[in-house]
N, C-alpha and C positions, 0 to 999 in steps of 0.2 A: 503091631497095632491092629486091633480087630476092625472089621468094616463098620460096625456100629459106632465105635469110638471115632473113627475117621469121619463118619457122616456128621457126628455131633460137632466136630471141629469145623466142618464145612458149613453147617448151619450158623455157628457162631461167627465165622468169617463173613457170611452173607449179611448177618445182622449188623456187624460192624460197618460193612460197606454202606448199608442203608442209612447210617447216620454220619459216616465219615464225609460223605458228599457235602452235607450242610455244615459240618465243622470246618471244612476247608473253605466253604463259602463265607462263613463268618470271619475267618482269618483274612480273606481277600477284601471284604468291604470295610474292614476296620483299618482304614488307610492312614489315619492321623497318629494314632498311638496304640499299636497292636498289643493285645493281651498275650501273655506268655502261655505256652502250651500246657504247662503244669496246671495253671488255674482253670483252663478249659476242661482238662481231664478230670480235675476235682469236681467241677460242676456236673459233668456227665455222670460221674460216679454217684454223687448225691442224688441226682435225678433218677438213677437206676434203683434207688431204694424206695422211691415213692409208690411204685406199683403194688408193693406188699401191703401198704396202708389202704390203697384203693380196693384191693381184693378182700381185705378184712371188712371194709364197709359194704361191699357187695354181699358178703355172707350175712351181715347184720340185716340188710334190706330184705334178703331172701327169707330170713326168719319172720319178718313182718309181712311176708307174702307180697312184697313189692318187687315184681319182676315182670318181664314180658309175658303176655298170655294170649296175644293175637288180637286183642281188642284195640281199636284205633286210639281212643283217648288215653287208655292206660299205657299203651306202648309209647305214645308221644310224650306223656309225662315222665315215663321211666327213662326215655332217651335223654330228656333235658335234665331231670333232677337226679335220676339214678346213675346215669353215665356222665353227662356233661358236668353237672355240679360236683359230683364225686371226684372225677378225675382232675378237673381244673383246680379244685381246692387242694387236693393232694399234691399236685405239681407246684402250686403256689407256696405251700409249706416248704418244699424243697428249694424253691427259688429264694425265698426270704432267708433261709438258712445259709444259702450260698452268699447272699448279699452280706450277711453278718460275718461270715468267715473271710470274705474277700473285700471288705469295705475299703481297704487301702488301695485296692486295684481299681476300684470304680471311680474314675476321675474325669470322665466325659459322658455326655448323655447317652451315646450309643452303647456304652458298657452295660447299662441297665437292661437294654433290649437284647444284647448279645448273650449275657448270662442267663436271662430268662429263657431264651431260645435253646441254649446249650443244655440247660437243666432239663428242659422238656425233651431234648434228644435222649437223655438218659432214660426217661420213662419210655420213650419210643423204642429204644434199643432192647429193653427187656420184653416189651410187648411184641416187637417184631420177631424176636427169637422164638417166643412161644407160638406165634402164628406159623413160622417156618417149620417148627417141629410138628405142628398138627396138620399143616396144609401143603408143606413143601416149599422149595425156593422159587417155584414158578412165579409166585406173586412178589418177588423181590422188587421189581421196578415200580409196581403200583404202591407197595408199602413205602418205598423211598420217596416217591413224589406225592402221594396222597396222605398216608398216615403220619409219617414223620413231619411233613410240612404242616399238616393240620394242628398237630401238637405244638409246634413252634409258633404258629400264627396266634392261636388262642391264648397261650401263655403270655405272648408279647402284648396282646390287646389288654390283658389285665394289668400288667406292669405299666404299660403306657398310661392307663387310666389312673393308677395309683400315684404315678410320679409326674404326670403332665403339669400339674400346678408347680411343682418344685423345679422342674427342668425348664419349662417354657413360659412360666407365669401366665398360663392360660386356664380359664374356667375356675370352678370351685372344687376343692379337694374332695369333699364328700360326694358331690354329683359326678365328678370325673370317675371316682372309684366305683360307685354303684353302676354307672354306665358301662365301664370297662368289664366288670364282672358279668353283668347281664348279657352283654354282647357275646363274650367268649363262651359262656355256659350255653346260651341259646344256639349259637353257631355250631358248637360242638355237638350238642344234642340233636339238632335238626339234621346236620350232616349225616350222622349215624342212622337216624330214623328214616330218612329218605332213601338210604342205601338198602335198608332191610324191608321196608314196608312197600306194598304194591298198590296203594289205593288209586293211583293214576296209571296203573299198568306199567308199561316200559318207559313212560315219561316221568315216573317218580324219581328215578335216579338222575334225571336231568336237573331236578331241583338241588340235589347234592352238588352237582357240577357247578351250578350257578353260585351256591354258597362258597364253594372252593375257590372259584375264580375271583369273586368279590373279596374274599378273605386275603388272597395273595396281593391284590392291589392295595388293600387296606394296610397290610403288613409293610409293603415297600414304602408307602407314604410315611409310615411311622419311622422306619429306619432312615428315610430321607431327611426328615425334620431333625432327627437326632444328630446325624452327621453335619447338617448345616449349622447346628448350634454348638459344635465342638469348640472348646477353648484352644485346641491345637490346630484349628482350621488353616489349611494352606491349599490354595487352588492347584498348585503345582505338584501336589502329592496324589491327586485324584486321577486314576486311570482305570476306570471300571471296564470299559469295552475297548477292543473286542476280546481281550485276553480272558476276562471272566466268562464270557459266553463259551469260549473254547474249552475252558476247564470244566464247566458244567456239562458240556456235551461229552467230554471224555468220561466223566463219572456216569452219565446216562448210558453210554456205550458199554462201560464195565458191568453195569447191572444186567444189561442184555446178554453179555457174554457169560456171566455166571449162571443166569437162568437157563441159557441155551445149553451150557455144559451139563447142568443138572438134568435137564430134559433128555439130553442125548444119552446119558448114562442110564436113566430110569426107563425111557420109552423108545429109544432108538433114533436114528437120524431123520427119517421122514416125519415123524410126529414132532420132533424138536424144531424142524424147519417150519412146519405149518404153524406151530405155536408161536414161533419167533415172528413170522410174517403177520400173523393175526394181531399180536400185540403191537407191532410196529405201525400197522395201518389204523388200528383202533385208537391208540393213544399217542402216536408219533407227533401229529400236528398239535395236539393239546400240550404235550410236554415241550415242544418247540416254542410255543407261545409263552409257557411258564418260564422257560430258560431265558428268553429275551426280556420278559418283564422284570424278573428278579435281577437282571444285569443292568437295568437302566434307572438312573436317578436324575433329579434336577438339582444340581449342585450350585447353590447360591448362599454365600455367607450370611448367616443370621436371618435367613428368610424362612418363615413358617408357612407351610402349605396346609390349608384346612383338610383334615382327613375325612373323606367322604366315600360312601359306598358307590363303587363303579366297577365295571368290567375292565380288565387290563388292556383292552384295545378299544378303538373307536373309529368311526367314519370321519375322515379328514378331507377338507377342501383347501388345505393350505399348501399344496404341492410339496408335502413332506412325508408322503405315505411310505410304508415299508413294503407293501405289495398291493397290486390292483386285482380286483375280482374280474376275471375275463367277461367279456360281453357287456356286463353291467357297468363296467368302467368305474367302479367304486373303490376309492382309496382307503385302505385300512392301515392304521398306525398303532403300534404298540406304545403304550404310555411311557413317558420318560425320555431322556436324551439317548438317541442312538449314537454310534461311534462318530459319525460325521458331525453331528450337532455338538458333540462333546469335545472334539479334537482341539479346537482353538482355546479351550480353557487352559491348557498347559502353557499357552503363550501370552497370557494376560500380563500386561505391563512390561512386555518385552518387545524389543525392536525386531521387526520382520521386514521382508521385501515383497512388494506386490508387483506382479508382471502381467500385462494383458495377454489373454488367451489368443485374441485376434489383434494383431498389431496394426490393423487398418481400421479407420473409422472408430476411434475410441478416445476416451478422455485421458487415460493413462498411456502416454506415448512410449514410455520405456520403463525399466525397473525403477520404482520409487521406494523410499524408506517410509515406514509407518509404524505406529504403535497401537496395539489393541488395548484400549483404555478400560473396557468394562465388559460385562456380560449381562444381557437383559432378556427378560421374558415378556414378549408382547402380550396384549390383552387376549389374543386368540391362541395363546399357548405356543407361539413360534419363538425360537431362540435366535437372537442376533447379537453381534459383537460390535459396539461402537468403535470406530477406528480414527485415529488422527494421522492424516497423510501429509507428509512433508511437502510444502509449497502450495497446498490447497487452502482456499479461503475457508474461514470459520462461519460463513453465512449459512451454509447448509450443514446438516449433520450427516455423516457418512457411516454406514454400517455394513458389516459382512454377514451375509446369510449363507449358511452351509448348503452346498449342493448335495442332495440326498438321492438323486436318481440319474440314470444315464451315465455318461463318462464323468467320473468324479475326481480324477487326478491325471496329472501329466507325467509321463514317463514312469508310471507306477510308484511315484514317490512324492510328487508335489501336489497338494490338495487344491482343488478348484473351489472357489467361493463366488457367490454373487455379490457384486458391489452395488449398494443401493444408496440413494440420498433421500433426505426428508427435508423439504423446503420449509424454512421458517421455524425450524425446531433446533434449538441449540443445547437444551438441557436434556441429558440422557435420562433423568428421572421421569420425564414425561413419556418416554417410550412405552412404559407399562400401561399407558392409557389408550394406545392406538392399536389397530389391527394391521396385519401384514400387508393388506391391500393398500395401505397408505404409503408404502415404500415405493419409490420410483426407481425402477431398474436402470442402472448405468451401463454396466458391462460385466462380462465374466473375467475374472482374474485368477491367477494361481499364486500361491505363496511359495517363494523360493526358500523353502526350508525342507530339510530332510527329516520328516516326522518319524520315520522308522528307525532312526538311530537311537 
């Protein structure tokens, strides 16, 4: 085999890896009724045909002298109409064709969004191969996290708009559809425009980053609602973290290894190390945030969360931060449920044992039986689990609030939770109206369950 042919295979492998990560992701979040691999491959294949149509439209636009020419207004319009509208409508045709072919497979809300995203991956697969052929595999990690994900997000926004009325009984079909298309086309166009234009100097690309981060949060909110509305919904099947986080980090590491190998062969060891470290420091924290956000959901049966533009992280004062900014002592939380907040979901309506962390000066004197009766989201976005404790009065409502900082488990296997009471509140429905500062701390307890089994 010639070196040229071998390199072609290497480029094809890199392109496949750039989309395989997100294919695996869709398989992992489709927890209630998984789609079969053949259907997903078919969707990718159909999506892979859509770039040809897009390229044809580009040639037609060029004949009409509609192309980038360095002028601000012209280039902005071309990015939105020539790139955004062109590519999104071409992908949409592919998605609708997939829906037609696989209509018997689409039997829960998230299926619409998964097949939209997977079809978009087919478009990205072809596009990434061409980029690798022209620019090398050095850009593999960025194409995986930026380009592939942008295509997924924008196709999902359109499909969410087209099917929002049908799935969730929300809004107006026409208005939903127009809004979804406009958002996706504009987001796609402006993302590309801000990457290539320099009207704000080095700060211009920051606008692309903001669009990217808001788009990710938008996307996860849509997936979240779709899973919450599944007709196969079962709390005990949901286990997104931390396994999903680890899988995504493994894929991220694989893209780095492939790029490093390519650079080592092409430029030598020293240059490949420098390039590796540069990419790790420039994008490492960003991709860490992305991986955490796409791994977190708010799983509540038949609960619809309003999809709003927001960054995937926020400043929190609820003692549930993921990390603290040194000196400033500002808590930052990635949106969605982290592993600790989500853990008790798998024990809903199941008998557990509560044991005091400190056996002196406590309400619970010894191990007691209890049942986690529900899962609630307080008004300030804090997750608690109402619990019925054997032998306790029903005058007060007791809840477990996950411990997310410091020592979080006993013996590396028994999770520590905060036991809180709410005086005069007996109906769990009213929990959604109060903030976490209304909770009265009782004591730290740990659950005598082996959650790692």
